[in-house]
One Martini backbone bead per residue (centre of mass of N, CA, C, O) as a GRO file, in nm:
protein
  307
    1UNK     BB    1  -0.326  -0.276  -1.100
    2UNK     BB    2  -0.200  -0.321  -0.785
    3UNK     BB    3   0.128  -0.415  -0.653
    4UNK     BB    4   0.230  -0.573  -0.346
    5UNK     BB    5   0.542  -0.664  -0.175
    6UNK     BB    6   0.563  -0.897   0.099
    7UNK     BB    7   0.901  -0.976   0.227
    8UNK     BB    8   0.856  -1.047   0.550
    9UNK     BB    9   0.819  -0.866   0.803
   10UNK     BB   10   0.570  -0.732   1.013
   11UNK     BB   11   0.577  -0.382   1.012
   12UNK     BB   12   0.569  -0.048   0.997
   13UNK     BB   13   0.678  -0.038   0.705
   14UNK     BB   14   0.477  -0.239   0.577
   15UNK     BB   15   0.219  -0.082   0.659
   16UNK     BB   16   0.287   0.181   0.509
   17UNK     BB   17   0.311   0.059   0.226
   18UNK     BB   18   0.029  -0.071   0.198
   19UNK     BB   19  -0.133   0.185   0.263
   20UNK     BB   20  -0.033   0.349   0.021
   21UNK     BB   21  -0.121   0.165  -0.208
   22UNK     BB   22  -0.424   0.164  -0.141
   23UNK     BB   23  -0.466   0.472  -0.150
   24UNK     BB   24  -0.377   0.511  -0.443
   25UNK     BB   25  -0.582   0.316  -0.571
   26UNK     BB   26  -0.831   0.480  -0.484
   27UNK     BB   27  -0.755   0.746  -0.632
   28UNK     BB   28  -0.719   0.576  -0.922
   29UNK     BB   29  -0.940   0.354  -0.964
   30UNK     BB   30  -0.864   0.075  -0.921
   31UNK     BB   31  -0.950  -0.254  -0.956
   32UNK     BB   32  -0.704  -0.347  -0.760
   33UNK     BB   33  -0.529  -0.517  -0.491
   34UNK     BB   34  -0.215  -0.688  -0.464
   35UNK     BB   35  -0.087  -0.904  -0.208
   36UNK     BB   36   0.223  -1.027  -0.187
   37UNK     BB   37   0.297  -1.315   0.029
   38UNK     BB   38   0.594  -1.353   0.263
   39UNK     BB   39   0.564  -1.457   0.607
   40UNK     BB   40   0.645  -1.514   0.957
   41UNK     BB   41   0.551  -1.225   1.066
   42UNK     BB   42   0.464  -1.006   1.356
   43UNK     BB   43   0.331  -0.729   1.470
   44UNK     BB   44   0.012  -0.643   1.579
   45UNK     BB   45  -0.006  -0.341   1.514
   46UNK     BB   46   0.075  -0.361   1.214
   47UNK     BB   47  -0.145  -0.560   1.138
   48UNK     BB   48  -0.387  -0.381   1.201
   49UNK     BB   49  -0.318  -0.157   0.998
   50UNK     BB   50  -0.336  -0.336   0.748
   51UNK     BB   51  -0.629  -0.433   0.788
   52UNK     BB   52  -0.756  -0.150   0.789
   53UNK     BB   53  -0.672  -0.083   0.497
   54UNK     BB   54  -0.835  -0.307   0.369
   55UNK     BB   55  -1.125  -0.244   0.499
   56UNK     BB   56  -1.132   0.086   0.423
   57UNK     BB   57  -1.144   0.008   0.112
   58UNK     BB   58  -1.441   0.059  -0.033
   59UNK     BB   59  -1.345   0.080  -0.363
   60UNK     BB   60  -1.121  -0.157  -0.311
   61UNK     BB   61  -1.006  -0.452  -0.381
   62UNK     BB   62  -0.843  -0.711  -0.183
   63UNK     BB   63  -0.564  -0.921  -0.263
   64UNK     BB   64  -0.434  -1.218  -0.142
   65UNK     BB   65  -0.101  -1.377  -0.220
   66UNK     BB   66   0.054  -1.667  -0.160
   67UNK     BB   67   0.396  -1.615  -0.258
   68UNK     BB   68   0.561  -1.854  -0.358
   69UNK     BB   69   0.660  -2.143  -0.362
   70UNK     BB   70   0.707  -2.196  -0.011
   71UNK     BB   71   0.542  -2.002   0.116
   72UNK     BB   72   0.411  -1.775   0.381
   73UNK     BB   73   0.131  -1.702   0.630
   74UNK     BB   74   0.230  -1.638   0.921
   75UNK     BB   75   0.061  -1.538   1.168
   76UNK     BB   76   0.017  -1.229   1.075
   77UNK     BB   77  -0.053  -1.325   0.784
   78UNK     BB   78  -0.330  -1.448   0.851
   79UNK     BB   79  -0.479  -1.183   0.908
   80UNK     BB   80  -0.438  -1.062   0.624
   81UNK     BB   81  -0.591  -1.278   0.473
   82UNK     BB   82  -0.863  -1.250   0.636
   83UNK     BB   83  -0.889  -0.928   0.556
   84UNK     BB   84  -0.946  -0.997   0.272
   85UNK     BB   85  -1.149  -1.026  -0.010
   86UNK     BB   86  -0.918  -1.216  -0.127
   87UNK     BB   87  -0.804  -1.559  -0.093
   88UNK     BB   88  -0.475  -1.671  -0.188
   89UNK     BB   89  -0.275  -1.952  -0.326
   90UNK     BB   90  -0.006  -2.124  -0.376
   91UNK     BB   91   0.131  -2.393  -0.422
   92UNK     BB   92   0.309  -2.498  -0.146
   93UNK     BB   93   0.167  -2.341   0.079
   94UNK     BB   94   0.115  -2.147   0.396
   95UNK     BB   95  -0.087  -2.121   0.705
   96UNK     BB   96  -0.071  -1.984   1.037
   97UNK     BB   97   0.046  -1.988   1.345
   98UNK     BB   98  -0.118  -1.735   1.542
   99UNK     BB   99   0.013  -1.729   1.811
  100UNK     BB  100   0.087  -1.541   2.068
  101UNK     BB  101   0.401  -1.373   2.131
  102UNK     BB  102   0.691  -1.276   2.201
  103UNK     BB  103   0.976  -1.129   2.073
  104UNK     BB  104   1.118  -1.429   2.164
  105UNK     BB  105   0.893  -1.669   2.119
  106UNK     BB  106   0.720  -1.665   2.376
  107UNK     BB  107   0.503  -1.710   2.602
  108UNK     BB  108   0.239  -1.551   2.751
  109UNK     BB  109   0.185  -1.489   3.068
  110UNK     BB  110  -0.097  -1.513   3.218
  111UNK     BB  111  -0.333  -1.271   3.194
  112UNK     BB  112  -0.203  -1.136   2.954
  113UNK     BB  113  -0.214  -1.383   2.772
  114UNK     BB  114  -0.519  -1.409   2.770
  115UNK     BB  115  -0.585  -1.133   2.650
  116UNK     BB  116  -0.431  -1.155   2.386
  117UNK     BB  117  -0.562  -1.413   2.280
  118UNK     BB  118  -0.863  -1.320   2.288
  119UNK     BB  119  -0.823  -1.078   2.099
  120UNK     BB  120  -0.708  -1.233   1.855
  121UNK     BB  121  -0.950  -1.428   1.821
  122UNK     BB  122  -1.163  -1.207   1.770
  123UNK     BB  123  -1.027  -1.081   1.529
  124UNK     BB  124  -1.012  -1.331   1.332
  125UNK     BB  125  -1.315  -1.421   1.343
  126UNK     BB  126  -1.429  -1.153   1.232
  127UNK     BB  127  -1.293  -1.175   0.960
  128UNK     BB  128  -1.407  -1.446   0.872
  129UNK     BB  129  -1.703  -1.372   0.885
  130UNK     BB  130  -1.704  -1.123   0.685
  131UNK     BB  131  -1.574  -1.342   0.447
  132UNK     BB  132  -1.673  -1.647   0.473
  133UNK     BB  133  -1.494  -1.806   0.678
  134UNK     BB  134  -1.338  -2.027   0.886
  135UNK     BB  135  -1.375  -1.972   1.220
  136UNK     BB  136  -1.269  -2.217   1.370
  137UNK     BB  137  -0.992  -2.221   1.245
  138UNK     BB  138  -0.904  -1.935   1.310
  139UNK     BB  139  -0.904  -1.981   1.617
  140UNK     BB  140  -0.696  -2.222   1.614
  141UNK     BB  141  -0.455  -2.053   1.511
  142UNK     BB  142  -0.437  -1.902   1.788
  143UNK     BB  143  -0.486  -2.122   2.026
  144UNK     BB  144  -0.319  -2.382   1.853
  145UNK     BB  145  -0.137  -2.324   1.604
  146UNK     BB  146  -0.265  -2.373   1.342
  147UNK     BB  147  -0.204  -2.534   1.015
  148UNK     BB  148  -0.192  -2.490   0.647
  149UNK     BB  149  -0.221  -2.587   0.343
  150UNK     BB  150  -0.351  -2.503   0.049
  151UNK     BB  151  -0.541  -2.744   0.002
  152UNK     BB  152  -0.673  -2.735   0.287
  153UNK     BB  153  -0.768  -2.441   0.281
  154UNK     BB  154  -0.965  -2.481   0.044
  155UNK     BB  155  -1.137  -2.714   0.165
  156UNK     BB  156  -1.215  -2.534   0.439
  157UNK     BB  157  -1.258  -2.220   0.365
  158UNK     BB  158  -1.004  -2.016   0.404
  159UNK     BB  159  -0.985  -2.011   0.092
  160UNK     BB  160  -1.067  -1.953  -0.259
  161UNK     BB  161  -0.765  -1.990  -0.390
  162UNK     BB  162  -0.559  -2.205  -0.613
  163UNK     BB  163  -0.273  -2.073  -0.785
  164UNK     BB  164   0.025  -2.039  -0.984
  165UNK     BB  165  -0.064  -1.732  -1.055
  166UNK     BB  166  -0.174  -1.411  -1.095
  167UNK     BB  167  -0.330  -1.446  -1.358
  168UNK     BB  168  -0.511  -1.679  -1.259
  169UNK     BB  169  -0.644  -1.520  -1.039
  170UNK     BB  170  -0.774  -1.294  -1.217
  171UNK     BB  171  -0.952  -1.493  -1.376
  172UNK     BB  172  -1.102  -1.633  -1.136
  173UNK     BB  173  -1.231  -1.346  -1.008
  174UNK     BB  174  -1.380  -1.255  -1.234
  175UNK     BB  175  -1.707  -1.129  -1.140
  176UNK     BB  176  -1.684  -1.120  -0.847
  177UNK     BB  177  -1.839  -1.083  -0.531
  178UNK     BB  178  -1.755  -0.890  -0.249
  179UNK     BB  179  -1.739  -0.935   0.104
  180UNK     BB  180  -1.875  -0.641   0.251
  181UNK     BB  181  -1.845  -0.432  -0.006
  182UNK     BB  182  -1.996  -0.513  -0.288
  183UNK     BB  183  -1.779  -0.588  -0.507
  184UNK     BB  184  -1.691  -0.614  -0.849
  185UNK     BB  185  -1.473  -0.788  -1.031
  186UNK     BB  186  -1.220  -0.639  -1.274
  187UNK     BB  187  -0.938  -0.843  -1.390
  188UNK     BB  188  -0.935  -0.915  -1.675
  189UNK     BB  189  -0.652  -0.790  -1.830
  190UNK     BB  190  -0.503  -0.639  -1.631
  191UNK     BB  191  -0.282  -0.404  -1.537
  192UNK     BB  192   0.034  -0.427  -1.388
  193UNK     BB  193   0.144  -0.238  -1.091
  194UNK     BB  194   0.441  -0.199  -0.943
  195UNK     BB  195   0.476  -0.120  -0.591
  196UNK     BB  196   0.739   0.014  -0.440
  197UNK     BB  197   0.929   0.083  -0.192
  198UNK     BB  198   1.046   0.315  -0.022
  199UNK     BB  199   1.313   0.405   0.155
  200UNK     BB  200   1.156   0.431   0.424
  201UNK     BB  201   1.001   0.153   0.394
  202UNK     BB  202   1.273  -0.013   0.383
  203UNK     BB  203   1.475   0.144   0.621
  204UNK     BB  204   1.358   0.384   0.752
  205UNK     BB  205   1.406   0.690   0.913
  206UNK     BB  206   1.723   0.701   0.901
  207UNK     BB  207   1.757   0.772   0.598
  208UNK     BB  208   1.678   1.073   0.637
  209UNK     BB  209   1.908   1.152   0.817
  210UNK     BB  210   2.133   1.088   0.618
  211UNK     BB  211   2.028   1.260   0.386
  212UNK     BB  212   2.037   1.525   0.544
  213UNK     BB  213   2.343   1.526   0.590
  214UNK     BB  214   2.425   1.522   0.297
  215UNK     BB  215   2.278   1.775   0.207
  216UNK     BB  216   2.416   1.963   0.408
  217UNK     BB  217   2.707   1.913   0.308
  218UNK     BB  218   2.659   2.005   0.019
  219UNK     BB  219   2.563   2.293   0.087
  220UNK     BB  220   2.818   2.379   0.233
  221UNK     BB  221   3.010   2.332  -0.002
  222UNK     BB  222   2.864   2.514  -0.202
  223UNK     BB  223   2.891   2.773  -0.035
  224UNK     BB  224   3.204   2.778  -0.033
  225UNK     BB  225   3.246   2.793  -0.335
  226UNK     BB  226   3.083   3.052  -0.391
  227UNK     BB  227   3.249   3.230  -0.206
  228UNK     BB  228   3.528   3.185  -0.337
  229UNK     BB  229   3.419   3.300  -0.626
  230UNK     BB  230   3.219   3.544  -0.583
  231UNK     BB  231   2.927   3.471  -0.599
  232UNK     BB  232   2.634   3.642  -0.722
  233UNK     BB  233   2.291   3.602  -0.760
  234UNK     BB  234   2.228   3.311  -0.710
  235UNK     BB  235   1.967   3.106  -0.780
  236UNK     BB  236   1.813   2.906  -0.520
  237UNK     BB  237   1.596   2.625  -0.538
  238UNK     BB  238   1.373   2.502  -0.291
  239UNK     BB  239   1.138   2.293  -0.267
  240UNK     BB  240   0.858   2.400  -0.407
  241UNK     BB  241   0.982   2.634  -0.575
  242UNK     BB  242   1.161   2.427  -0.751
  243UNK     BB  243   0.891   2.334  -0.924
  244UNK     BB  244   0.874   2.571  -1.087
  245UNK     BB  245   0.834   2.471  -1.432
  246UNK     BB  246   0.750   2.200  -1.416
  247UNK     BB  247   0.661   1.883  -1.558
  248UNK     BB  248   0.344   1.719  -1.593
  249UNK     BB  249   0.083   1.466  -1.541
  250UNK     BB  250  -0.232   1.390  -1.584
  251UNK     BB  251  -0.447   1.167  -1.396
  252UNK     BB  252  -0.678   1.360  -1.287
  253UNK     BB  253  -0.905   1.560  -1.357
  254UNK     BB  254  -0.868   1.915  -1.415
  255UNK     BB  255  -1.117   2.117  -1.240
  256UNK     BB  256  -1.158   2.381  -1.101
  257UNK     BB  257  -1.169   2.389  -0.748
  258UNK     BB  258  -1.147   2.069  -0.713
  259UNK     BB  259  -0.970   1.933  -0.909
  260UNK     BB  260  -0.682   1.705  -0.905
  261UNK     BB  261  -0.419   1.503  -1.057
  262UNK     BB  262  -0.050   1.505  -1.054
  263UNK     BB  263   0.244   1.388  -1.210
  264UNK     BB  264   0.548   1.460  -1.016
  265UNK     BB  265   0.846   1.359  -0.909
  266UNK     BB  266   0.713   1.065  -0.841
  267UNK     BB  267   0.430   1.210  -0.771
  268UNK     BB  268   0.125   1.285  -0.623
  269UNK     BB  269  -0.080   1.580  -0.691
  270UNK     BB  270  -0.267   1.822  -0.602
  271UNK     BB  271  -0.474   1.999  -0.846
  272UNK     BB  272  -0.508   2.329  -0.995
  273UNK     BB  273  -0.614   2.562  -1.195
  274UNK     BB  274  -0.527   2.873  -1.295
  275UNK     BB  275  -0.812   2.863  -1.445
  276UNK     BB  276  -1.131   2.792  -1.342
  277UNK     BB  277  -1.268   2.856  -1.648
  278UNK     BB  278  -1.124   2.653  -1.785
  279UNK     BB  279  -1.071   2.392  -1.944
  280UNK     BB  280  -1.025   2.082  -1.890
  281UNK     BB  281  -0.779   1.861  -1.771
  282UNK     BB  282  -0.679   1.583  -1.908
  283UNK     BB  283  -0.563   1.294  -1.916
  284UNK     BB  284  -0.214   1.316  -2.023
  285UNK     BB  285  -0.167   1.598  -1.975
  286UNK     BB  286   0.057   1.852  -2.008
  287UNK     BB  287   0.202   2.039  -1.734
  288UNK     BB  288   0.258   2.346  -1.557
  289UNK     BB  289   0.412   2.477  -1.288
  290UNK     BB  290   0.305   2.805  -1.126
  291UNK     BB  291   0.221   2.709  -0.825
  292UNK     BB  292   0.071   2.764  -0.493
  293UNK     BB  293  -0.212   2.621  -0.281
  294UNK     BB  294  -0.137   2.513  -0.015
  295UNK     BB  295  -0.170   2.166  -0.100
  296UNK     BB  296  -0.156   2.277  -0.395
  297UNK     BB  297  -0.108   2.281  -0.734
  298UNK     BB  298  -0.050   2.507  -1.003
  299UNK     BB  299  -0.183   2.471  -1.338
  300UNK     BB  300  -0.090   2.445  -1.693
  301UNK     BB  301  -0.107   2.416  -2.011
  302UNK     BB  302   0.091   2.362  -2.252
  303UNK     BB  303   0.087   2.680  -2.435
  304UNK     BB  304  -0.060   2.848  -2.244
  305UNK     BB  305  -0.159   3.142  -2.143
  306UNK     BB  306  -0.157   3.358  -1.906
  307UNK     BB  307  -0.422   3.511  -1.716
   0.00000   0.00000   0.00000
């Protein structure tokens, strides 16, 4: 059971983060994804990407949970709640007030304002209809900036559950079938795995520019030191080649040309066995990286001789 925490504005970084967590959960056959949500809103493009990630995860149920007490899923957050397979709130939370505005919080004037409002209303009512929620209220959240607290949202059929914590949510939804995906939730007693944002998802692309400059500076300094000492023949491995000989752990069964997945260096990699005819490498098996083939790493079980 994967958990993503969105605490703040809905922007491109938040959309990338949630999309990655949902994609990873699908690859790992996770029981569900829980999006813990506390947001004042955000831009509509990023909101659409996040909702698309929720909707297109055909094999993984997505639960949104507005939490902790006092939190909100305002504006863009309301679309995310409406797009999830299960909508839940903690007591004393709220959602709604989803009327489109400019980046400065002002009404969008004229025909453009009408177009944006009509599009947003159609978007949110379509989500409400697909998940069996109150379409009339969903439209009023966009056109009239209507908002509800948790108790009223439950009573009006805008959300399905109001519970004090995530464990209570998982017990409450266990065994339920969600539409339109047609998936049955198996969440009771599930292990929660908190998926935190990467540096890029937290701080944006500029962090990689800074990191690149730091790495470049270190490499330049290292090169100067090596030259000064007259060192020759020192093998420096970077990039993928530097991973050869590293040890990883099988996450999804690695067998034949179809391969599987291996966790190494804090990431999941597509992996294929060194010998396609060898017995399958089962989950939790430790493997050694021996090479690369296109987008996959080539691995063998530790202790096996090279073929």
